[in-house]
LUMFI-104642 format. One record per residue (C-alpha): residue number from 1; x, y negated, z negated. Coordinates in pm, 1 decimal, padded with zeros to 6 digits. Layout:
% LUMFI-104642
+-----+----------+----------+----------+
!  nr !     east !    north !       up !
+-----+----------+----------+----------+
! NUM !        X !        Y !        Z !
...
+-----+----------+----------+----------+
//
This chain:
% LUMFI-104642
+-----+----------+----------+----------+
!  nr !     east !    north !       up !
+-----+----------+----------+----------+
!   1 !  00000.0 !  00000.0 !  00000.0 !
!   2 !  00133.1 ! -00346.3 !  00090.8 !
!   3 !  00172.7 ! -00601.0 ! -00192.3 !
!   4 ! -00106.0 ! -00855.8 ! -00231.7 !
!   5 ! -00039.4 ! -01209.2 ! -00112.7 !
!   6 ! -00179.2 ! -01504.4 ! -00305.2 !
!   7 ! -00178.5 ! -01844.6 ! -00140.3 !
!   8 ! -00188.4 ! -02130.1 ! -00391.3 !
!   9 ! -00221.0 ! -02482.1 ! -00259.2 !
!  10 ! -00314.0 ! -02649.4 ! -00585.3 !
!  11 ! -00488.6 ! -02561.7 ! -00910.7 !
!  12 ! -00631.0 ! -02745.5 ! -01208.0 !
!  13 ! -00729.4 ! -02582.6 ! -01533.8 !
!  14 ! -00806.4 ! -02695.3 ! -01885.1 !
!  15 ! -00785.7 ! -02559.2 ! -02238.1 !
!  16 ! -01020.1 ! -02703.1 ! -02497.6 !
!  17 ! -00947.7 ! -02727.4 ! -02866.2 !
!  18 ! -00620.8 ! -02537.7 ! -02896.3 !
!  19 ! -00479.7 ! -02659.8 ! -03229.6 !
!  20 ! -00710.2 ! -02966.8 ! -03224.1 !
!  21 ! -00582.0 ! -03068.0 ! -02878.0 !
!  22 ! -00728.0 ! -03059.7 ! -02528.1 !
!  23 ! -00499.2 ! -03009.8 ! -02230.8 !
!  24 ! -00531.4 ! -03016.6 ! -01852.7 !
!  25 ! -00271.3 ! -02860.2 ! -01625.1 !
!  26 ! -00238.5 ! -02920.7 ! -01253.1 !
!  27 ! -00018.4 ! -02697.8 ! -01038.3 !
!  28 !  00084.0 ! -02771.0 ! -00680.8 !
!  29 !  00346.4 ! -02664.2 ! -00432.0 !
!  30 !  00612.9 ! -02916.2 ! -00328.1 !
!  31 !  00775.5 ! -02720.7 ! -00046.4 !
!  32 !  00945.3 ! -02421.3 ! -00214.4 !
!  33 !  00898.0 ! -02565.1 ! -00565.6 !
!  34 !  00597.1 ! -02513.7 ! -00792.4 !
!  35 !  00525.5 ! -02825.1 ! -01001.9 !
!  36 !  00302.2 ! -02798.2 ! -01310.2 !
!  37 !  00192.5 ! -03118.5 ! -01484.1 !
!  38 !  00021.0 ! -03080.3 ! -01823.2 !
!  39 ! -00152.9 ! -03365.6 ! -02002.8 !
!  40 ! -00248.6 ! -03308.6 ! -02365.2 !
!  41 ! -00461.4 ! -03528.8 ! -02587.6 !
!  42 ! -00428.0 ! -03498.6 ! -02963.5 !
!  43 ! -00560.6 ! -03746.9 ! -03216.1 !
!  44 ! -00620.6 ! -04002.9 ! -02941.5 !
!  45 ! -00266.5 ! -03985.6 ! -02803.5 !
!  46 ! -00193.8 ! -03848.7 ! -02456.1 !
!  47 !  00134.9 ! -03676.5 ! -02378.4 !
!  48 !  00254.6 ! -03541.5 ! -02045.6 !
!  49 !  00490.9 ! -03257.9 ! -01959.4 !
!  50 !  00617.4 ! -03161.4 ! -01613.8 !
!  51 !  00765.8 ! -02825.3 ! -01519.2 !
!  52 !  00930.3 ! -02756.6 ! -01183.8 !
!  53 !  00982.9 ! -02389.5 ! -01097.4 !
!  54 !  01219.0 ! -02283.9 ! -00817.5 !
!  55 !  01339.7 ! -01944.1 ! -00701.5 !
!  56 !  01657.4 ! -01895.0 ! -00502.9 !
!  57 !  01756.1 ! -01536.0 ! -00439.8 !
!  58 !  01745.3 ! -01362.9 ! -00777.4 !
!  59 !  01755.9 ! -01686.9 ! -00981.2 !
!  60 !  01453.3 ! -01860.6 ! -01134.8 !
!  61 !  01508.8 ! -02218.2 ! -01254.2 !
!  62 !  01255.0 ! -02399.5 ! -01473.5 !
!  63 !  01310.2 ! -02771.6 ! -01530.8 !
!  64 !  01092.1 ! -02933.0 ! -01798.2 !
!  65 !  01053.9 ! -03304.2 ! -01863.1 !
!  66 !  00849.6 ! -03453.9 ! -02147.0 !
!  67 !  00862.9 ! -03731.8 ! -02408.0 !
!  68 !  01146.7 ! -03550.7 ! -02588.7 !
!  69 !  01368.5 ! -03541.5 ! -02280.0 !
!  70 !  01463.3 ! -03293.2 ! -02010.6 !
!  71 !  01553.3 ! -02926.3 ! -02029.9 !
!  72 !  01676.9 ! -02684.8 ! -01763.6 !
!  73 !  01648.7 ! -02307.5 ! -01806.0 !
!  74 !  01803.0 ! -02063.0 ! -01560.3 !
!  75 !  01700.7 ! -01696.0 ! -01545.2 !
!  76 !  01889.7 ! -01436.7 ! -01341.6 !
!  77 !  01729.3 ! -01109.7 ! -01240.6 !
!  78 !  01944.2 ! -00815.3 ! -01339.5 !
!  79 !  01900.8 ! -00452.2 ! -01258.6 !
!  80 !  01891.9 ! -00206.9 ! -01548.1 !
!  81 !  02236.0 ! -00052.8 ! -01609.5 !
!  82 !  02122.1 !  00283.2 ! -01472.3 !
!  83 !  02047.9 !  00119.0 ! -01134.2 !
!  84 !  02353.3 ! -00106.0 ! -01107.6 !
!  85 !  02590.1 ! -00000.4 ! -00834.4 !
!  86 !  02323.5 !  00217.0 ! -00667.2 !
!  87 !  02290.7 !  00175.7 ! -00290.4 !
+-----+----------+----------+----------+
//
Protein backbone atom coordinates (compact mmCIF):
# COMPACT_ATOMS: atom_id res chain seq x y z
CA UNK A 1 0.00 0.00 0.00
CA UNK A 2 1.33 3.46 -0.91
CA UNK A 3 1.73 6.01 1.92
CA UNK A 4 -1.06 8.56 2.32
CA UNK A 5 -0.39 12.09 1.13
CA UNK A 6 -1.79 15.04 3.05
CA UNK A 7 -1.78 18.45 1.40
CA UNK A 8 -1.88 21.30 3.91
CA UNK A 9 -2.21 24.82 2.59
CA UNK A 10 -3.14 26.49 5.85
CA UNK A 11 -4.89 25.62 9.11
CA UNK A 12 -6.31 27.45 12.08
CA UNK A 13 -7.29 25.83 15.34
CA UNK A 14 -8.06 26.95 18.85
CA UNK A 15 -7.86 25.59 22.38
CA UNK A 16 -10.20 27.03 24.98
CA UNK A 17 -9.48 27.27 28.66
CA UNK A 18 -6.21 25.38 28.96
CA UNK A 19 -4.80 26.60 32.30
CA UNK A 20 -7.10 29.67 32.24
CA UNK A 21 -5.82 30.68 28.78
CA UNK A 22 -7.28 30.60 25.28
CA UNK A 23 -4.99 30.10 22.31
CA UNK A 24 -5.31 30.17 18.53
CA UNK A 25 -2.71 28.60 16.25
CA UNK A 26 -2.38 29.21 12.53
CA UNK A 27 -0.18 26.98 10.38
CA UNK A 28 0.84 27.71 6.81
CA UNK A 29 3.46 26.64 4.32
CA UNK A 30 6.13 29.16 3.28
CA UNK A 31 7.75 27.21 0.46
CA UNK A 32 9.45 24.21 2.14
CA UNK A 33 8.98 25.65 5.66
CA UNK A 34 5.97 25.14 7.92
CA UNK A 35 5.26 28.25 10.02
CA UNK A 36 3.02 27.98 13.10
CA UNK A 37 1.92 31.18 14.84
CA UNK A 38 0.21 30.80 18.23
CA UNK A 39 -1.53 33.66 20.03
CA UNK A 40 -2.49 33.09 23.65
CA UNK A 41 -4.61 35.29 25.88
CA UNK A 42 -4.28 34.99 29.63
CA UNK A 43 -5.61 37.47 32.16
CA UNK A 44 -6.21 40.03 29.42
CA UNK A 45 -2.66 39.86 28.03
CA UNK A 46 -1.94 38.49 24.56
CA UNK A 47 1.35 36.76 23.78
CA UNK A 48 2.55 35.41 20.46
CA UNK A 49 4.91 32.58 19.59
CA UNK A 50 6.17 31.61 16.14
CA UNK A 51 7.66 28.25 15.19
CA UNK A 52 9.30 27.57 11.84
CA UNK A 53 9.83 23.89 10.97
CA UNK A 54 12.19 22.84 8.17
CA UNK A 55 13.40 19.44 7.02
CA UNK A 56 16.57 18.95 5.03
CA UNK A 57 17.56 15.36 4.40
CA UNK A 58 17.45 13.63 7.77
CA UNK A 59 17.56 16.87 9.81
CA UNK A 60 14.53 18.61 11.35
CA UNK A 61 15.09 22.18 12.54
CA UNK A 62 12.55 24.00 14.73
CA UNK A 63 13.10 27.72 15.31
CA UNK A 64 10.92 29.33 17.98
CA UNK A 65 10.54 33.04 18.63
CA UNK A 66 8.50 34.54 21.47
CA UNK A 67 8.63 37.32 24.08
CA UNK A 68 11.47 35.51 25.89
CA UNK A 69 13.68 35.42 22.80
CA UNK A 70 14.63 32.93 20.11
CA UNK A 71 15.53 29.26 20.30
CA UNK A 72 16.77 26.85 17.64
CA UNK A 73 16.49 23.08 18.06
CA UNK A 74 18.03 20.63 15.60
CA UNK A 75 17.01 16.96 15.45
CA UNK A 76 18.90 14.37 13.42
CA UNK A 77 17.29 11.10 12.41
CA UNK A 78 19.44 8.15 13.39
CA UNK A 79 19.01 4.52 12.59
CA UNK A 80 18.92 2.07 15.48
CA UNK A 81 22.36 0.53 16.10
CA UNK A 82 21.22 -2.83 14.72
CA UNK A 83 20.48 -1.19 11.34
CA UNK A 84 23.53 1.06 11.08
CA UNK A 85 25.90 0.00 8.34
CA UNK A 86 23.24 -2.17 6.67
CA UNK A 87 22.91 -1.76 2.90
